[in-house]
Each structure stands twice: as structure tokens, then as C-alpha cells.
C-alpha positions in Angstrom: 92.9 39.7 -96.9 95.0 42.4 -95.5 97.1 43.0 -98.7 94.0 43.1 -100.8 92.8 45.9 -98.6 96.0 47.9 -98.8 95.7 47.4 -102.8 92.2 48.6 -102.8 92.8 51.5 -100.6 95.9 52.4 -102.9 93.6 52.3 -106.1 90.7 54.2 -104.4 93.4 57.1 -103.4 94.7 57.0 -107.0 91.3 57.4 -108.7 90.1 60.0 -105.9 93.3 61.8 -106.6 92.7 62.2 -110.3 89.3 63.1 -110.1 89.8 65.9 -107.5 92.6 67.0 -109.4 90.5 67.2 -112.6 87.3 68.8 -111.3 89.5 71.5 -109.2 91.3 72.7 -112.1 87.9 72.4 -114.1 86.5 74.9 -111.5 89.6 77.0 -111.1 90.6 77.6 -114.7 87.9 76.0 -117.1 90.5 73.7 -118.7 91.1 70.4 -116.3 93.7 69.0 -118.9 96.9 70.9 -117.9 100.2 70.2 -116.7 99.7 71.6 -113.4 96.6 69.4 -113.1 99.1 66.4 -113.1 101.1 67.8 -110.6 98.0 68.8 -108.2 96.8 65.3 -108.6 100.1 63.9 -107.5 100.2 66.2 -104.6 96.7 65.0 -103.5 97.7 61.2 -104.0 101.1 61.5 -101.9 99.3 63.4 -99.0 96.6 60.7 -98.8 99.2 58.0 -98.9 101.2 59.7 -96.3 98.3 60.6 -94.0 96.7 57.1 -94.4 99.9 55.6 -93.3 100.2 58.0 -90.5 96.5 57.1 -89.6 96.6 53.5 -89.7 99.6 53.7 -87.3 97.5 55.9 -85.0 94.4 53.3 -85.4 96.8 50.4 -84.7 98.1 52.0 -81.7 94.5 52.7 -80.1 93.0 49.5 -81.2 94.4 47.8 -78.3 93.9 50.3 -75.6 91.1 50.6 -72.9 88.4 53.1 -73.3 90.0 54.9 -70.1 93.3 55.2 -71.9 91.6 56.2 -75.4 89.6 58.9 -73.4 92.9 60.3 -72.2 94.8 60.3 -75.3 92.3 61.0 -78.2 92.2 64.7 -78.0 95.9 65.5 -77.9 96.3 62.7 -80.6 93.7 64.6 -82.4 95.2 67.7 -82.4 98.7 66.5 -83.2 97.4 64.9 -86.2 95.7 67.7 -87.5 98.9 69.7 -87.1 101.1 67.1 -88.7 98.4 66.9 -91.4 98.4 70.5 -92.1 102.1 70.6 -92.2 102.7 67.7 -94.5 100.1 68.8 -96.7 101.7 72.5 -97.1 105.1 71.1 -97.5 103.8 68.9 -100.4 102.2 72.0 -102.0 105.3 73.9 -101.5 107.0 71.0 -103.5 104.4 70.8 -105.9 104.7 74.4 -106.7 108.4 74.5 -107.1 108.2 71.4 -109.4 105.7 73.3 -111.4 107.9 76.2 -111.8 110.6 73.7 -112.8 108.4 72.1 -115.6 107.1 75.4 -116.8 110.5 76.9 -116.9 109.7 79.9 -114.7 112.2 81.8 -112.7 112.5 80.5 -109.2 113.8 84.0 -108.1 110.3 84.8 -106.8 109.2 81.5 -106.2 109.1 82.1 -102.5 107.2 85.3 -102.7 104.3 83.8 -105.0 104.4 80.5 -102.6 103.6 82.7 -99.4 101.2 85.2 -101.1 99.3 83.0 -103.5 99.6 79.2 -103.1 99.9 78.6 -99.3 97.1 81.0 -98.7 95.0 79.3 -100.9 96.1 75.7 -100.0 95.9 76.5 -96.2 92.3 77.4 -96.6 91.4 74.4 -98.7 93.4 71.7 -96.9 92.8 73.1 -93.1 88.7 72.3 -93.8 89.4 69.0 -95.4 91.7 68.1 -92.8 89.6 69.1 -89.9 86.5 67.4 -91.1 88.4 64.0 -92.1 90.5 64.1 -88.8 87.2 64.6 -86.9 85.4 61.7 -88.7 88.5 59.4 -88.3 89.0 59.9 -84.5 85.2 59.5 -84.0 85.6 56.2 -85.5 88.6 55.3 -83.2 86.5 56.3 -80.2 83.3 54.2 -81.5 85.4 51.5 -82.2 86.9 51.5 -78.6 83.7 51.6 -77.1 82.2 49.0 -79.2 85.2 46.8 -78.3 84.9 47.7 -74.5 81.2 46.7 -74.8 81.7 43.3 -76.2 84.5 42.7 -73.9 82.5 43.4 -70.9 79.5 41.2 -72.3 81.9 38.2 -72.8 83.3 38.6 -69.7 79.6 38.7 -68.1 78.6 35.9 -70.2 81.7 33.7 -69.1 81.1 34.8 -65.3 77.3 33.8 -65.7 78.0 30.5 -67.2 80.5 29.8 -64.5 77.8 30.6 -61.9 75.1 28.4 -63.4 77.7 25.6 -64.1 77.6 25.2 -60.2 74.3 24.9 -59.8 74.0 21.1 -60.8 76.9 19.9 -58.7 75.5 22.0 -55.7 71.9 20.4 -56.2 73.5 16.9 -56.8 75.5 17.2 -53.6 72.7 17.9 -51.5 70.2 15.3 -53.2 72.6 12.4 -52.5 72.9 13.4 -48.9 69.3 13.2 -48.6 69.3 9.8 -50.5 71.9 8.6 -48.1 69.9 9.2 -45.2 67.0 7.4 -46.3 68.7 4.4 -48.3 69.2 2.4 -45.5 65.7 3.1 -43.7 63.3 2.4 -46.3 64.3 0.9 -49.9 61.2 1.6 -51.5 61.1 5.2 -50.4 64.6 5.4 -51.7 63.7 4.0 -55.1 60.8 6.3 -55.4 63.1 9.2 -54.2 65.6 8.1 -57.3 62.9 8.1 -59.8 61.7 11.5 -58.8 65.1 12.8 -58.5 65.9 11.8 -61.9 62.9 13.8 -63.3 63.9 16.9 -61.5 67.6 16.3 -62.6 66.3 16.3 -66.0 64.6 19.6 -65.7 68.0 21.0 -64.8 69.9 19.5 -67.7 67.3 20.7 -70.1 67.5 24.4 -69.0 71.3 24.3 -68.4 71.8 26.7 -71.6 68.7 28.8 -70.8 68.6 32.0 -69.1 64.7 32.2 -68.5 62.1 29.4 -68.1 58.2 30.1 -67.8 57.1 30.7 -64.0 54.8 28.0 -64.1 57.3 25.3 -65.3 59.7 26.5 -62.5 56.9 26.2 -59.9 56.0 22.7 -60.9 59.8 21.8 -60.7 59.5 23.3 -56.9 56.7 21.1 -56.2 58.6 18.3 -57.3 61.7 19.1 -55.5 59.6 20.0 -52.2 58.0 16.4 -52.7 61.3 14.7 -52.2 61.9 16.7 -49.1 58.6 15.4 -47.9 59.7 12.0 -48.4 62.4 12.6 -45.5 60.8 15.1 -43.4 56.9 14.7 -43.8 54.8 17.0 -41.9 57.8 18.7 -40.5 57.7 21.1 -43.4 55.1 22.8 -45.5 54.9 24.6 -48.8 52.0 27.2 -49.8 52.1 28.6 -53.3 49.7 31.5 -53.9 50.5 32.7 -57.5 48.0 33.4 -60.1 48.8 34.0 -63.8 52.1 32.2 -63.6 52.2 31.6 -67.4 52.6 35.5 -68.0 55.9 35.7 -66.4 59.6 34.2 -66.8 62.1 33.3 -64.1 65.6 32.1 -64.0 65.7 28.4 -63.9 66.3 26.4 -60.8 65.8 29.8 -58.8 63.2 29.3 -56.8 64.4 25.6 -55.9 67.5 27.2 -54.7 65.5 29.5 -52.3 63.5 26.7 -50.8 66.4 24.6 -50.4 68.3 27.6 -48.7 65.1 27.7 -46.4 65.6 23.9 -45.6 69.3 23.9 -45.2 69.4 26.6 -42.7 66.4 25.9 -40.4 65.3 23.5 -37.9 61.9 21.5 -38.3 60.1 19.4 -36.2 56.5 18.2 -35.9 55.8 20.5 -33.0 57.6 23.5 -34.7 57.3 22.8 -38.6 59.1 25.0 -41.3 56.4 26.8 -43.3 57.7 28.1 -46.6 55.2 30.3 -48.6 55.7 31.5 -52.1 53.7 34.5 -53.6 53.6 37.3 -56.3 53.9 41.1 -56.1 55.1 43.9 -57.9 57.4 41.8 -60.6 58.9 39.8 -57.7 58.1 36.3 -56.8 58.2 36.5 -52.8 59.8 33.4 -51.2 59.3 33.5 -47.2 59.7 31.3 -44.3 59.6 31.3 -40.4 63.2 31.7 -39.1 64.1 28.7 -37.0 67.9 28.8 -37.5 69.8 25.7 -36.9 72.5 25.7 -34.1 74.9 24.0 -36.4 74.5 24.4 -40.0 74.8 21.9 -42.8 78.0 21.6 -44.7 77.7 23.9 -47.5 79.6 24.6 -50.7 78.5 28.2 -50.4 77.1 28.5 -53.9 73.5 29.1 -52.6 71.9 32.5 -52.1 75.1 34.2 -52.9 75.3 32.4 -56.2 71.8 33.4 -57.1 72.5 37.0 -56.2 75.2 37.1 -58.9 73.4 35.4 -61.4 70.2 37.6 -61.0 72.6 40.8 -61.2 74.3 39.6 -64.3 71.5 38.3 -66.6 68.9 40.9 -65.3 70.7 43.6 -64.0 68.7 43.6 -60.9 69.1 42.8 -57.1 67.4 40.2 -55.0 65.9 42.0 -51.9 66.4 40.2 -48.8 64.7 41.0 -45.6 64.2 39.8 -41.8 61.3 40.9 -39.7 58.5 39.6 -37.4 60.4 36.1 -37.3 60.2 35.7 -41.2 63.1 35.6 -43.7 61.9 37.0 -47.0 63.7 37.0 -50.5 62.1 38.8 -53.3 63.2 37.5 -56.7 62.8 39.6 -59.8 60.9 38.3 -62.6 60.0 39.5 -66.2 56.8 39.5 -68.2 56.5 36.6 -70.9 
């Protein structure tokens, strides 16, 4: 494929050189079919090949650099390329004029004078404009490709990090669920069996949305209700959940996010029949608000440290927003961003 592209570029350069030489000499003399047309076309062709090779080398050098490196080097490289291209072009014109003198049998005694007073003056005006325009376009392409590559790498890194964070949710949820199951399995076998049945339905929801960035808010709320029902199997009236959200079908949310906030409240707070843990879920200003009364445990349960911190990273990566966390009036509140469906 690379060899084919080189051949195509070579042929395109040759065709362009011939056509340009014919049109230029036609405009200049009225007769494009002259011996100097061939010389002029050869100059254009060789110039394109040489500068194309230099340009390819510059492109290869910049292609592997970061945007910051390219930003530092692109202007000096542009100026050097323009200067080198101009020197090469004028050198080739000088060589072409000399060959033309030899072909025509002209005396070379006044070659230098003719070169500097006529040919180079005209060539400088022509080539300087073309070189500046072509160089500006060429280096703009380099800069654009660098930014595109940098953006693509950034997106790939974010996606990789997000997939990594999401992959931590399942083991984390399963770990805590099995801990709960182990506490009731020896107390009430029937309750344990019922718990397993509900757990399978909940875990099915997690697996179904493993590759999904957003789910309808009403589905996430139903999932939270099922999850909380499992917790009620163990804690009964020690805990309560109140949901006050209208038009939930009009919004989407990151999957398993509300469950994690409810789980976080259950994990970090004590609960009893005398002092139950009350969890409240509401909606306001593009956020779902999850709050609970603060009754911190003296000794926290063992944690895999993938809870609230994990969710904060996931929200920031996928939505570009921050979770808002506050504590006031003995209430712990988390505002979780959502989007309209």
C-alpha cells in the first residue's frame, strides 16, 4: 500500500509538472511547445520530488510527537522549511537556466548577469508565493493531525480508564451481597433462598448494563428498590427508603450509581429500631439527590475502596461533571448528575 502511494504521488507530480510548464510557457510566450518548456517542466518535477521527500521526513518526525512538542517546534520547522525550499528551488532554476544556455548554444559569459537580473528575480516572485502557501497548508495539516491524534489518544485513555472503573462495580457489589447472604443463611434458610432469588435478578440487571453508559432513570430506581428490598430482608425496620421523583422516564443516569450511593449509606452508618437509618432520593436541577441521616459507625465494615470514589471518577469521565457532596444539619447528601433522555 505504501509503495502504491509513492507511485501515485510520483505520477501525479510528473503530470502536474508537465501541465504547469506547458501552461506557464503558453502564457509567457504564446507557444508552449518549446525546448525551454521541457527544461522548465523538469525543474518543477525535480523540485516537487525533493521538497516532497523533505516534507515526508518532517511529517514522519512530527507524527510521533505529542501536541506540546509539536507546538514548540512547528514554527521553527516551518520557517526553516520555507528557507530551504526557496534555496533548493532557486538553485534548480539556476541549473535549468544553465542547461538551457548549453542546449541553445548561448555563450555562458553573461550567464551570471542574466541569471540574477532576469531569471532569479522572476523565479523568486513565483516560487516564494507558492512555497509560502504550500508550506502553510502542509504545516497546518501536520498540526491538525497532531491534535486529532492527541484527542484520539486522550479519548482512548479515558475509555480504558472508564471500562476499568466499571469492571470494579460487579465484584464490589457481589462481595457485599455475599457478606449479607452469609449473615442470614444460618439464621433463616427460607429467607436466604428468597434472598438468592432476588439477588440473581439484581445481578442480571448489572450484567445487562455492563457495556452501557446510561440507563433510563426509572429503570435504575426500580433496581434500587429491588436492592433495598434485599437489605430489608436483613435489617427490617432499621432502615427506610423514600423516593420522591416524578417524570423519571424523561432522564437517564449512569447504571448502578444510585445503588452504590444507597449501599454507601448502609455501609457507613449504624442503624437500630430506636434510631433507624432513613434514606431519601429526590430530584432537582438536573441532579438526583440522595441523602441520609448521619449515624456513623465507630468501626467501618471492610471496604474494597471502590465505592463513592469510584463513582466520582466514572461520572467525571463519562459526563464531564462533578458529584456534589455535602454534610449539614446531620444529613449526608450526594447530588448525582443526570441527563435528559
